[in-house]
N, C-alpha and C positions, 0 to 999 in steps of 0.2 A: 259276913262273908257276902261276896257278889258273884252271881252267876254270869259269865261273860260269853256271849253266843257270838260266834265268828261267820262270816259268810262273804262271799264275794260276788261281783258282778261284772260281765265282760270277760269272763273266762274262756279263752280259746287254747288254753294249754300252750304248747310251744310254738303254735301258729301265731305269730306276732304281725302278719301282714293283712288280717282281716280288716277290710275297709268298713265292715257294718258295725264293727265293734272297736274302735280304735282306742279307747281306755279302759284300762283295768281297776277295779275298786276292790280294795279288801276293807271290811268294816268290822268292828266290833261293839255289840250293845251290852253296855254294863247294866244288869238287874240286880239290885239289892235283894237279898234274901227275903226281906219284909214285904216287897211289892210283887215277888213272884206269883204266889196264889191268886192276889187280886187281879193281876194282868191275865193270868190264864183264865180265870173266870170272865172277865170281861171280853176278851178275844172270843170265847165260846157264846157269849150271849150275842154278840154282833153277828157271828156265822149263823146262829139260830135264826135270828131275825130275818135273815135273808133267804136261809136253805131250809129252816124248820128243823124239827128233832123228831128222830135222830138226824144227824148229819148224813149226807150222803156217803155210801161206801167209798173208801180211800179219798175222802175229802182231804184237800191241801190246797193252802194259799201259795200260789207263785205269782210274781209281779207279771210275767208274760202270759200266763193263763188269764189273768184278770184283763189286761190290756187287749189280748186276741180273742177273748171270750171262747177259750177252750176248756175241755174237760168240765168241771163242775160249773163253770161260768158260761157255758155255751149258750144257754137260754136266757140270759140277763139282758134286759134293756141298757141302752147306753145310759140313761140317768142312774140305774141301778149300779151299773159299773163304775161310775164315777162315785157315787155315794159310799158303795162298799169300801173302796179304795181309801177314800178320804177319811172314813170313820176308823180304819186301821191305823193309818198315820197320826190321826189325831189322838188315838189311844196311847201313842208313846208321847206326843207332844204333852198331853194333860197330865201325864204321871211323870213328867220330867225325866225321862229315860235318857241318859248320855249315849251318844254314839261317836266312836272315834272312827276316822277312816284315812287311808292312804290311797293315792292313785298313782298309776304308771301310764306314761303314755307310750304305747307299744312301739309306734315306729322310732321313737327316740331310744327306747331300751332295746331295740333289735341292733341299732346302729352301735349303741354303747358295748353290747355283748361281743358284737363282732370285732370292734375295735380292741377291746381288752382281752378277748379270750380266744377269737379267731373264729372263721366261719362254721367249723366243725362243733363248736360248743354253743348249746342254747339252754338258758336257765328260765324256770317257770315263773312268771310274774309273781304267783302266789307265794312261792317260797321267799322270794326277794323281798315283798312287801310285808310279810309275817313278823319278822324281828321289829320292825319300825312300828307297826301296829301293836305288837306287845308292849314295847318300850313305852309308847304313849299312853296306854291303859294302865301300865305300872306306876307311872307318874301321876296320872289322874287319881288312882286309888290311895297313892301316899299324900297327895295333897288335898282332895276332896273328901275322903272318907276316913280320916284319922287312921291311916295305916290298915285298914281292912283288906283282908285277903280277896283274891279273884280266882275263880276256877274256871278253866276255858272249857267251853263246849263247842265243836266243831260239827257241821254237816258232815254226814259219813262220805268221804271221798278215799278210796283205797289207794288211788294213784299218788296222793301226796301224804297220806298218814305217816309213813317212816320219817319222811323229811321234816313234817311239821313238829313231830316228837323229838327229833334231834335238835331242831332250832330252840324249842322250848327249854330243853336240857341244857343246851350251850348257854342260852341267855341266863339261866339260872346257877349253874355250878362252874362254867369255864372261867378260871382266874384271868385268862389271856383274851377273853372276848372283849370288844370295844363296846359293844351294847349289854347293858346289865338291866336285869331286873330282879326284885326283891319280894314282891308282894303277889307273885302267882305261883299258885299252888301246885306242886309236884308234877303234874303231866296234863295234857288235854284229854278230854273225853269226846269220843265220836259216836254220833247219834244220828238215826234215821230221822230226816227233817218231818217226815209225815207223821211222826210221833212226838213233835215238839212244836207247840204254838209258838214259842219265843223264836225259834229258828225260822219259821215262817214270817214272822214279823221282820226280823232282820233281813230276809232274803228281799222283802218288799222295799224296805228302806234302802237297802244297798243298790237296788236298780235305780230308784229314783234319785240317789246320790250320785250315780255314775250319769245320768241325764243332766243332773245339776252342774257337775264338773265339765261335762262335754259342752253344755251352754257357755260356760266361762270361756272355753277355748274357742268360742266362736264356731262350733260345729252344729250341724243341723239338728234341732230338737222340736218335736212336735209340741203345740199348743197343749194338748192333753197331758203332756209330761210337765210342761211348765206350770201348769196349775198346782202342782205340789211343792214349788220351791219355796214359798212362805214357811211351810212345814219343815222342809229340809234344812233351811237356814236356821231355824230354832233348834232342831235335833242335833245339827253339827256345831252349834255355836258353844258346846259345853265343854270341849277339849280344853286343857289347860296349856298345850303348847310348849311341851319339854323340848321339841325340836321341830322348827317350823320349815326347816330347808327341804327341798325337793329331795326325794329319795336318791335319785341318780347324783345329784350335787354332794349329798352327803357322802355317798360312797366315793366319790371323787376325790374329796377333801380328807377324809379319813383312812381310807383303804388302799389307795393307789399310790404308790411311791414313784 
């Protein structure tokens, strides 16, 4: 069994004109059950190294809190800030944790939606990206893990819960669906990220994957963010590429007559 943790970065909902976050990323971290306890233990050890034991009340790792030194990270020095971030990302690299992601360039997605559905219809990028991430993860599980199953765990977001459940059910059961999965267990589980170290790790990874993709698009990215790119390249090189087409190109080619 694999635990598949899903999180996003650059989520502005139906606001597709946000110039500060032009790219949306949906990422899935595939964590074999054999590595789950070890990863949690090492995460806790790193956190205790910087914050002591017990951890501060309501301690939670968020990429933006680290970067902007907010909440639990407000008293960190700059070197500590860098070191903590890099140790957490290296934890994923060292344990060879696979991360699958898809990106949506929001300006193009907005134009696509208006052209195909009219100005009155808007689609949340999360819901558009989810089936493609699921399909890629399913392919990875079949090819790399000897057909082991995956159970999806999402950060608790009530606004997308019903749509996410519907997408998973369609992928698994709808005989007319173009996108298919066979190694994803029954349904998704929605968990408060403050209670899941693994969800906090995929939050961190998804943020820097977004910065990595923005840099590839020649968008401005700080040197602080660029310092993570060697780790991000390692983490995202594990996908087996069941479909390497851009999401919008795939939809145009397969779904629009």
